[in-house]
N, CA, C and O atoms as a Tinker XYZ file with bonds, in Angstrom:
   384  protein
     1  N   -100.853000 -199.783000  114.361000    73     2
     2  CA  -100.447000 -198.565000  114.193000    64     1     3
     3  C   -101.624000 -197.492000  114.738000    63     2     4     5
     4  O   -102.747000 -197.543000  114.236000    81     3
     5  N   -101.327000 -196.581000  115.724000    73     3     6
     6  CA  -101.972000 -195.762000  116.178000    64     5     7
     7  C   -102.250000 -194.410000  115.328000    63     6     8     9
     8  O   -101.387000 -194.101000  114.506000    81     7
     9  N   -103.289000 -193.655000  115.452000    73     7    10
    10  CA  -103.733000 -192.983000  114.725000    64     9    11
    11  C   -103.250000 -191.582000  115.369000    63    10    12    13
    12  O   -102.849000 -191.653000  116.531000    81    11
    13  N   -103.242000 -190.122000  114.647000    73    11    14
    14  CA  -103.054000 -188.899000  115.560000    64    13    15
    15  C   -104.027000 -189.010000  116.709000    63    14    16    17
    16  O   -103.685000 -189.254000  117.866000    81    15
    17  N   -104.713000 -188.899000  116.483000    73    15    18
    18  CA  -106.066000 -188.810000  117.658000    64    17    19
    19  C   -105.726000 -189.588000  118.766000    63    18    20    21
    20  O   -105.536000 -189.077000  119.870000    81    19
    21  N   -105.622000 -190.952000  118.528000    73    19    22
    22  CA  -105.012000 -191.773000  119.311000    64    21    23
    23  C   -103.926000 -191.497000  120.275000    63    22    24    25
    24  O   -104.034000 -191.602000  121.497000    81    23
    25  N   -102.801000 -191.111000  119.581000    73    23    26
    26  CA  -101.697000 -190.605000  120.216000    64    25    27
    27  C   -101.759000 -189.347000  120.941000    63    26    28    29
    28  O   -101.131000 -189.213000  121.991000    81    27
    29  N   -102.423000 -188.478000  120.487000    73    27    30
    30  CA  -102.752000 -187.049000  120.990000    64    29    31
    31  C   -103.459000 -187.791000  122.712000    63    30    32    33
    32  O   -102.853000 -187.466000  123.734000    81    31
    33  N   -104.420000 -188.518000  122.808000    73    31    34
    34  CA  -105.341000 -189.154000  123.615000    64    33    35
    35  C   -104.166000 -189.706000  124.765000    63    34    36    37
    36  O   -104.150000 -189.329000  125.937000    81    35
    37  N   -103.486000 -190.388000  124.341000    73    35    38
    38  CA  -102.100000 -190.888000  125.161000    64    37    39
    39  C   -101.309000 -190.131000  125.629000    63    38    40    41
    40  O   -101.010000 -190.312000  126.809000    81    39
    41  N   -100.736000 -189.113000  124.955000    73    39    42
    42  CA   -99.807000 -188.390000  125.416000    64    41    43
    43  C   -100.554000 -187.430000  126.680000    63    42    44    45
    44  O    -99.889000 -186.934000  127.590000    81    43
    45  N   -101.964000 -187.280000  126.561000    73    43    46
    46  CA  -102.753000 -186.347000  127.783000    64    45    47
    47  C   -102.752000 -187.291000  129.047000    63    46    48    49
    48  O   -102.735000 -186.821000  130.184000    81    47
    49  N   -102.774000 -188.847000  128.754000    73    47    50
    50  CA  -103.018000 -189.507000  129.977000    64    49    51
    51  C   -101.499000 -189.775000  130.244000    63    50    52    53
    52  O   -101.492000 -189.946000  131.463000    81    51
    53  N   -100.505000 -189.879000  129.910000    73    51    54
    54  CA   -99.120000 -190.034000  129.947000    64    53    55
    55  C    -98.476000 -188.445000  130.780000    63    54    56    57
    56  O    -97.461000 -188.537000  131.472000    81    55
    57  N    -99.020000 -187.385000  130.649000    73    55    58
    58  CA   -98.505000 -186.429000  131.439000    64    57    59
    59  C    -98.252000 -186.220000  132.695000    63    58    60    61
    60  O    -97.406000 -185.447000  133.146000    81    59
    61  N    -99.320000 -187.223000  133.555000    73    59    62
    62  CA   -99.316000 -186.887000  134.563000    64    61    63
    63  C    -98.368000 -188.210000  135.451000    63    62    64    65
    64  O    -98.246000 -188.299000  136.672000    81    63
    65  N    -97.695000 -189.285000  134.231000    73    63    66
    66  CA   -97.012000 -190.457000  134.891000    64    65    67
    67  C    -95.751000 -190.086000  135.210000    63    66    68    69
    68  O    -95.149000 -189.285000  134.495000    81    67
    69  N    -95.309000 -190.513000  136.096000    73    67    70
    70  CA   -93.516000 -190.566000  136.397000    64    69    71
    71  C    -92.672000 -191.830000  135.550000    63    70    72    73
    72  O    -93.150000 -192.893000  135.154000    81    71
    73  N    -91.627000 -191.464000  135.451000    73    71    74
    74  CA   -90.849000 -192.543000  134.409000    64    73    75
    75  C    -90.732000 -193.645000  135.475000    63    74    76    77
    76  O    -90.485000 -193.523000  136.675000    81    75
    77  N    -90.940000 -194.605000  134.842000    73    75    78
    78  CA   -90.822000 -196.180000  135.237000    64    77    79
    79  C    -89.459000 -196.524000  135.505000    63    78    80    81
    80  O    -88.933000 -196.774000  136.589000    81    79
    81  N    -88.851000 -196.495000  134.086000    73    79    82
    82  CA   -87.358000 -196.926000  134.116000    64    81    83
    83  C    -86.406000 -195.841000  133.702000    63    82    84    85
    84  O    -86.702000 -194.919000  132.943000    81    83
    85  N    -85.215000 -196.035000  134.275000    73    83    86
    86  CA   -84.264000 -195.243000  133.416000    64    85    87
    87  C    -83.225000 -195.666000  132.385000    63    86    88    89
    88  O    -82.681000 -196.723000  132.707000    81    87
    89  N    -82.813000 -195.171000  131.292000    73    87    90
    90  CA   -81.672000 -195.873000  130.490000    64    89    91
    91  C    -80.416000 -195.213000  130.943000    63    90    92    93
    92  O    -80.456000 -193.985000  130.880000    81    91
    93  N    -79.443000 -195.675000  131.332000    73    91    94
    94  CA   -78.294000 -195.042000  131.646000    64    93    95
    95  C    -76.889000 -195.058000  130.473000    63    94    96    97
    96  O    -76.965000 -194.873000  129.259000    81    95
    97  N    -75.852000 -195.292000  131.156000    73    95    98
    98  CA   -74.758000 -195.556000  130.288000    64    97    99
    99  C    -74.491000 -197.091000  129.859000    63    98   100   101
   100  O    -73.649000 -197.341000  128.996000    81    99
   101  N    -75.152000 -197.992000  130.419000    73    99   102
   102  CA   -74.960000 -199.086000  130.040000    64   101   103
   103  C    -76.229000 -199.340000  128.973000    63   102   104   105
   104  O    -76.484000 -200.509000  128.682000    81   103
   105  N    -76.952000 -198.359000  128.440000    73   103   106
   106  CA   -77.958000 -198.474000  127.257000    64   105   107
   107  C    -78.990000 -199.518000  127.141000    63   106   108   109
   108  O    -79.328000 -200.126000  128.156000    81   107
   109  N    -79.487000 -199.765000  126.076000    73   107   110
   110  CA   -80.638000 -200.751000  126.267000    64   109   111
   111  C    -79.970000 -202.249000  125.943000    63   110   112   113
   112  O    -79.083000 -202.337000  125.094000    81   111
   113  N    -80.424000 -203.354000  126.629000    73   111   114
   114  CA   -80.136000 -204.647000  126.535000    64   113   115
   115  C    -81.454000 -205.439000  126.740000    63   114   116   117
   116  O    -82.563000 -204.950000  126.953000    81   115
   117  N    -81.157000 -206.648000  126.644000    73   115   118
   118  CA   -82.143000 -207.653000  126.708000    64   117   119
   119  C    -82.794000 -207.919000  128.018000    63   118   120   121
   120  O    -83.941000 -208.364000  127.967000    81   119
   121  N    -82.176000 -207.692000  129.349000    73   119   122
   122  CA   -82.680000 -207.588000  130.421000    64   121   123
   123  C    -83.887000 -206.345000  130.557000    63   122   124   125
   124  O    -85.082000 -206.435000  130.839000    81   123
   125  N    -83.014000 -205.132000  130.221000    73   123   126
   126  CA   -84.135000 -204.059000  130.211000    64   125   127
   127  C    -85.625000 -204.330000  129.437000    63   126   128   129
   128  O    -86.693000 -204.168000  130.029000    81   127
   129  N    -85.541000 -204.712000  128.201000    73   127   130
   130  CA   -86.537000 -205.047000  127.431000    64   129   131
   131  C    -87.616000 -205.955000  127.916000    63   130   132   133
   132  O    -88.843000 -205.871000  127.875000    81   131
   133  N    -86.663000 -206.987000  128.461000    73   131   134
   134  CA   -87.718000 -207.935000  129.202000    64   133   135
   135  C    -88.341000 -207.547000  130.373000    63   134   136   137
   136  O    -89.405000 -208.090000  130.670000    81   135
   137  N    -87.723000 -206.459000  131.293000    73   135   138
   138  CA   -88.408000 -205.970000  132.189000    64   137   139
   139  C    -89.665000 -204.804000  131.744000    63   138   140   141
   140  O    -90.755000 -204.686000  132.304000    81   139
   141  N    -89.216000 -204.109000  130.726000    73   139   142
   142  CA   -90.179000 -203.259000  130.184000    64   141   143
   143  C    -91.405000 -203.985000  129.756000    63   142   144   145
   144  O    -92.533000 -203.532000  129.952000    81   143
   145  N    -91.162000 -205.139000  129.160000    73   143   146
   146  CA   -92.175000 -206.013000  128.289000    64   145   147
   147  C    -93.218000 -206.373000  129.472000    63   146   148   149
   148  O    -94.441000 -206.299000  129.354000    81   147
   149  N    -92.694000 -206.675000  130.345000    73   147   150
   150  CA   -93.346000 -207.445000  131.804000    64   149   151
   151  C    -94.241000 -206.071000  132.357000    63   150   152   153
   152  O    -95.448000 -206.210000  132.560000    81   151
   153  N    -93.720000 -205.035000  132.537000    73   151   154
   154  CA   -94.365000 -203.804000  133.000000    64   153   155
   155  C    -95.463000 -203.403000  132.116000    63   154   156   157
   156  O    -96.640000 -203.306000  132.464000    81   155
   157  N    -95.056000 -203.208000  131.106000    73   155   158
   158  CA   -96.115000 -202.519000  130.117000    64   157   159
   159  C    -97.332000 -203.527000  129.725000    63   158   160   161
   160  O    -98.236000 -203.129000  128.989000    81   159
   161  N    -97.317000 -204.788000  130.224000    73   159   162
   162  CA   -98.411000 -205.650000  130.124000    64   161   163
   163  C    -99.449000 -205.411000  131.095000    63   162   164   165
   164  O   -100.578000 -205.885000  130.972000    81   163
   165  N    -98.991000 -204.488000  132.317000    73   163   166
   166  CA   -99.897000 -204.309000  133.447000    64   165   167
   167  C   -100.573000 -203.025000  133.619000    63   166   168   169
   168  O   -101.606000 -202.766000  134.236000    81   167
   169  N    -99.396000 -201.900000  132.622000    73   167   170
   170  CA   -99.788000 -200.644000  132.787000    64   169   171
   171  C   -100.385000 -200.190000  131.677000    63   170   172   173
   172  O   -101.007000 -199.128000  131.718000    81   171
   173  N   -100.284000 -200.949000  130.486000    73   171   174
   174  CA  -100.457000 -200.363000  129.327000    64   173   175
   175  C    -99.689000 -199.087000  128.699000    63   174   176   177
   176  O    -99.335000 -198.941000  127.529000    81   175
   177  N    -99.545000 -198.308000  129.660000    73   175   178
   178  CA   -98.677000 -196.873000  129.229000    64   177   179
   179  C    -97.813000 -196.497000  130.042000    63   178   180   181
   180  O    -98.190000 -196.317000  131.200000    81   179
   181  N    -96.353000 -196.254000  129.690000    73   179   182
   182  CA   -95.228000 -195.880000  130.376000    64   181   183
   183  C    -94.490000 -194.938000  129.811000    63   182   184   185
   184  O    -94.393000 -194.794000  128.592000    81   183
   185  N    -93.808000 -194.095000  130.842000    73   183   186
   186  CA   -92.604000 -193.170000  130.637000    64   185   187
   187  C    -91.594000 -193.905000  130.984000    63   186   188   189
   188  O    -91.710000 -194.661000  131.948000    81   187
   189  N    -90.322000 -193.817000  130.213000    73   187   190
   190  CA   -89.245000 -194.052000  130.270000    64   189   191
   191  C    -87.838000 -193.045000  130.269000    63   190   192   193
   192  O    -87.726000 -192.512000  129.165000    81   191
   193  N    -87.127000 -192.790000  130.885000    73   191   194
   194  CA   -86.414000 -191.551000  131.045000    64   193   195
   195  C    -84.953000 -191.964000  130.457000    63   194   196   197
   196  O    -84.611000 -193.104000  130.772000    81   195
   197  N    -84.053000 -191.245000  129.672000    73   195   198
   198  CA   -82.974000 -191.613000  129.162000    64   197   199
   199  C    -82.102000 -190.484000  129.910000    63   198   200   201
   200  O    -82.317000 -189.287000  129.721000    81   199
   201  N    -81.093000 -190.966000  130.781000    73   199   202
   202  CA   -80.089000 -190.057000  131.527000    64   201   203
   203  C    -79.033000 -189.523000  130.589000    63   202   204   205
   204  O    -78.608000 -190.047000  129.559000    81   203
   205  N    -78.640000 -188.189000  131.239000    73   203   206
   206  CA   -77.711000 -187.492000  130.333000    64   205   207
   207  C    -76.173000 -188.636000  129.812000    63   206   208   209
   208  O    -75.579000 -188.571000  128.736000    81   207
   209  N    -75.861000 -189.633000  131.026000    73   207   210
   210  CA   -74.855000 -190.225000  130.466000    64   209   211
   211  C    -75.155000 -191.292000  129.668000    63   210   212   213
   212  O    -74.228000 -192.071000  129.444000    81   211
   213  N    -76.576000 -191.597000  129.023000    73   211   214
   214  CA   -76.419000 -192.396000  127.901000    64   213   215
   215  C    -76.075000 -192.150000  126.703000    63   214   216   217
   216  O    -76.785000 -191.317000  126.140000    81   215
   217  N    -74.925000 -192.738000  125.892000    73   215   218
   218  CA   -74.410000 -192.174000  124.591000    64   217   219
   219  C    -75.217000 -192.178000  123.554000    63   218   220   221
   220  O    -74.892000 -191.658000  122.486000    81   219
   221  N    -76.539000 -192.858000  123.784000    73   219   222
   222  CA   -77.530000 -193.124000  122.512000    64   221   223
   223  C    -78.440000 -192.126000  122.424000    63   222   224   225
   224  O    -78.629000 -191.274000  123.292000    81   223
   225  N    -79.125000 -192.237000  121.173000    73   223   226
   226  CA   -80.078000 -190.832000  120.941000    64   225   227
   227  C    -81.208000 -191.366000  121.532000    63   226   228   229
   228  O    -81.280000 -192.549000  121.864000    81   227
   229  N    -82.355000 -190.321000  121.726000    73   227   230
   230  CA   -83.503000 -190.808000  122.902000    64   229   231
   231  C    -84.573000 -191.414000  121.848000    63   230   232   233
   232  O    -85.423000 -192.272000  122.088000    81   231
   233  N    -84.260000 -190.602000  120.336000    73   231   234
   234  CA   -85.456000 -191.089000  119.573000    64   233   235
   235  C    -85.136000 -192.617000  118.813000    63   234   236   237
   236  O    -86.002000 -193.306000  118.274000    81   235
   237  N    -83.795000 -192.932000  118.903000    73   235   238
   238  CA   -83.420000 -194.055000  118.255000    64   237   239
   239  C    -83.959000 -195.345000  119.327000    63   238   240   241
   240  O    -84.668000 -196.339000  119.173000    81   239
   241  N    -83.396000 -194.887000  120.195000    73   239   242
   242  CA   -83.967000 -195.951000  121.654000    64   241   243
   243  C    -85.317000 -196.115000  121.623000    63   242   244   245
   244  O    -85.730000 -197.270000  121.515000    81   243
   245  N    -86.131000 -195.182000  121.698000    73   243   246
   246  CA   -87.507000 -195.277000  121.794000    64   245   247
   247  C    -87.990000 -196.030000  120.680000    63   246   248   249
   248  O    -88.953000 -196.771000  120.876000    81   247
   249  N    -87.508000 -195.964000  119.604000    73   247   250
   250  CA   -87.778000 -196.780000  118.142000    64   249   251
   251  C    -87.538000 -198.225000  118.263000    63   250   252   253
   252  O    -88.254000 -199.152000  117.882000    81   251
   253  N    -86.279000 -198.252000  118.925000    73   251   254
   254  CA   -85.820000 -199.680000  119.107000    64   253   255
   255  C    -86.529000 -200.325000  120.231000    63   254   256   257
   256  O    -86.750000 -201.530000  120.110000    81   255
   257  N    -86.926000 -199.722000  121.309000    73   255   258
   258  CA   -87.590000 -200.049000  122.517000    64   257   259
   259  C    -88.956000 -200.964000  121.779000    63   258   260   261
   260  O    -89.168000 -202.168000  121.639000    81   259
   261  N    -89.676000 -199.787000  121.430000    73   259   262
   262  CA   -90.996000 -200.218000  120.777000    64   261   263
   263  C    -91.002000 -201.275000  119.686000    63   262   264   265
   264  O    -92.016000 -201.912000  119.401000    81   263
   265  N    -90.011000 -201.411000  119.182000    73   263   266
   266  CA   -89.992000 -203.036000  118.360000    64   265   267
   267  C    -89.781000 -203.959000  119.107000    63   266   268   269
   268  O    -90.679000 -204.798000  119.185000    81   267
   269  N    -88.650000 -204.142000  119.855000    73   267   270
   270  CA   -87.837000 -205.057000  120.669000    64   269   271
   271  C    -89.416000 -205.513000  121.912000    63   270   272   273
   272  O    -89.639000 -206.676000  122.246000    81   271
   273  N    -90.087000 -204.585000  122.278000    73   271   274
   274  CA   -91.170000 -205.112000  123.051000    64   273   275
   275  C    -92.491000 -205.209000  122.940000    63   274   276   277
   276  O    -93.296000 -205.596000  123.787000    81   275
   277  N    -92.780000 -204.632000  121.250000    73   275   278
   278  CA   -93.817000 -204.904000  120.442000    64   277   279
   279  C    -94.706000 -204.017000  121.104000    63   278   280   281
   280  O    -95.756000 -204.496000  121.534000    81   279
   281  N    -94.482000 -202.848000  121.258000    73   279   282
   282  CA   -95.499000 -201.666000  121.668000    64   281   283
   283  C    -94.961000 -200.571000  120.588000    63   282   284   285
   284  O    -93.952000 -200.631000  119.886000    81   283
   285  N    -96.197000 -199.301000  120.696000    73   283   286
   286  CA   -96.253000 -198.631000  120.168000    64   285   287
   287  C    -95.547000 -197.381000  120.658000    63   286   288   289
   288  O    -95.590000 -197.109000  121.858000    81   287
   289  N    -94.865000 -196.562000  119.753000    73   287   290
   290  CA   -93.947000 -195.659000  120.203000    64   289   291
   291  C    -94.965000 -194.311000  120.241000    63   290   292   293
   292  O    -95.394000 -193.863000  119.178000    81   291
   293  N    -95.270000 -193.789000  121.337000    73   291   294
   294  CA   -96.285000 -192.723000  121.374000    64   293   295
   295  C    -95.544000 -191.303000  121.014000    63   294   296   297
   296  O    -96.015000 -190.539000  120.172000    81   295
   297  N    -94.427000 -191.048000  121.682000    73   295   298
   298  CA   -93.611000 -189.739000  121.541000    64   297   299
   299  C    -92.424000 -189.952000  122.434000    63   298   300   301
   300  O    -92.403000 -190.604000  123.478000    81   299
   301  N    -91.484000 -189.332000  121.888000    73   299   302
   302  CA   -90.403000 -189.060000  122.544000    64   301   303
   303  C    -90.191000 -187.546000  122.674000    63   302   304   305
   304  O    -90.247000 -186.897000  121.629000    81   303
   305  N    -89.986000 -186.987000  123.675000    73   303   306
   306  CA   -90.005000 -185.478000  123.953000    64   305   307
   307  C    -88.688000 -185.340000  125.028000    63   306   308   309
   308  O    -88.604000 -185.767000  126.180000    81   307
   309  N    -87.720000 -184.607000  124.244000    73   307   310
   310  CA   -86.353000 -184.447000  125.286000    64   309   311
   311  C    -85.560000 -185.877000  125.481000    63   310   312   313
   312  O    -85.061000 -186.518000  124.556000    81   311
   313  N    -85.548000 -186.184000  126.636000    73   311   314
   314  CA   -85.166000 -187.481000  127.320000    64   313   315
   315  C    -86.100000 -188.369000  127.674000    63   314   316   317
   316  O    -86.006000 -189.178000  128.596000    81   315
   317  N    -87.124000 -188.201000  126.846000    73   315   318
   318  CA   -88.691000 -188.695000  127.534000    64   317   319
   319  C    -89.087000 -189.776000  126.808000    63   318   320   321
   320  O    -89.341000 -189.383000  125.669000    81   319
   321  N    -89.308000 -191.268000  126.944000    73   319   322
   322  CA   -90.161000 -191.945000  125.805000    64   321   323
   323  C    -91.479000 -192.550000  126.344000    63   322   324   325
   324  O    -91.568000 -193.245000  127.356000    81   323
   325  N    -92.382000 -192.223000  125.608000    73   323   326
   326  CA   -93.610000 -192.789000  126.083000    64   325   327
   327  C    -94.079000 -194.134000  125.005000    63   326   328   329
   328  O    -94.283000 -194.018000  123.796000    81   327
   329  N    -94.164000 -195.222000  125.696000    73   327   330
   330  CA   -94.751000 -196.368000  125.054000    64   329   331
   331  C    -95.990000 -196.879000  125.287000    63   330   332   333
   332  O    -96.323000 -196.690000  126.457000    81   331
   333  N    -96.711000 -197.386000  124.711000    73   331   334
   334  CA   -97.962000 -197.889000  124.903000    64   333   335
   335  C    -98.199000 -199.324000  124.289000    63   334   336   337
   336  O    -97.708000 -199.592000  123.192000    81   335
   337  N    -98.926000 -200.222000  124.967000    73   335   338
   338  CA   -98.890000 -201.443000  124.470000    64   337   339
   339  C   -100.439000 -201.802000  124.966000    63   338   340   341
   340  O   -100.685000 -201.538000  126.143000    81   339
   341  N   -101.472000 -202.368000  124.181000    73   339   342
   342  CA  -102.528000 -202.803000  124.693000    64   341   343
   343  C   -102.394000 -204.187000  125.769000    63   342   344   345
   344  O   -101.785000 -205.203000  125.433000    81   343
   345  N   -102.928000 -204.059000  126.821000    73   343   346
   346  CA  -102.874000 -205.140000  127.759000    64   345   347
   347  C   -104.234000 -206.287000  127.352000    63   346   348   349
   348  O   -105.364000 -205.921000  127.029000    81   347
   349  N   -103.811000 -207.593000  127.460000    73   347   350
   350  CA  -104.549000 -208.603000  127.067000    64   349   351
   351  C   -105.533000 -208.937000  128.548000    63   350   352   353
   352  O   -106.740000 -209.143000  128.418000    81   351
   353  N   -104.932000 -208.959000  129.804000    73   351   354
   354  CA  -105.315000 -209.165000  131.054000    64   353   355
   355  C   -105.589000 -207.936000  131.680000    63   354   356   357
   356  O   -106.598000 -208.044000  132.377000    81   355
   357  N   -105.018000 -206.631000  131.716000    73   355   358
   358  CA  -105.409000 -205.666000  132.283000    64   357   359
   359  C   -105.935000 -204.488000  131.701000    63   358   360   361
   360  O   -105.630000 -203.365000  132.103000    81   359
   361  N   -106.689000 -204.700000  130.797000    73   359   362
   362  CA  -107.212000 -203.473000  129.853000    64   361   363
   363  C   -107.714000 -202.561000  130.699000    63   362   364   365
   364  O   -108.506000 -202.931000  131.566000    81   363
   365  N   -107.384000 -201.381000  130.602000    73   363   366
   366  CA  -108.189000 -200.101000  131.117000    64   365   367
   367  C   -108.324000 -198.742000  130.377000    63   366   368   369
   368  O   -109.181000 -197.870000  130.517000    81   367
   369  N   -107.164000 -198.800000  129.488000    73   367   370
   370  CA  -107.248000 -197.736000  128.469000    64   369   371
   371  C   -108.307000 -197.845000  127.447000    63   370   372   373
   372  O   -108.517000 -198.938000  126.920000    81   371
   373  N   -109.004000 -196.776000  127.120000    73   371   374
   374  CA  -110.134000 -197.262000  126.045000    64   373   375
   375  C   -109.787000 -195.974000  124.818000    63   374   376   377
   376  O   -110.277000 -194.849000  124.914000    81   375
   377  N   -109.068000 -196.300000  123.941000    73   375   378
   378  CA  -108.816000 -195.571000  122.941000    64   377   379
   379  C   -109.983000 -194.913000  121.750000    63   378   380   381
   380  O   -110.755000 -195.669000  121.161000    81   379
   381  N   -109.972000 -193.499000  121.526000    73   379   382
   382  CA  -111.027000 -192.995000  120.753000    64   381   383
   383  C   -110.875000 -193.534000  119.385000    63   382   384
   384  O   -111.687000 -193.235000  118.509000    81   383
């Protein structure tokens, strides 16, 4: 579980990132979760954008993605989800 100070630090780091994945009308599926899990292992912090044609709520999607990929939900702002998961092999982010 991340503290408020840690989430604030991660939000500041994520500000300059571009979204890596987009969730569209297909919504969330196992294939997407597997790709997110692989990508977050090497990046630790990632943005995911939810497109307008997606029928699901971004906050619910963020919670489901975090749970399915074993990561922490940092923030959902608008239609952008920010996830964090500490990497075992590629650790670069030091939390306060």
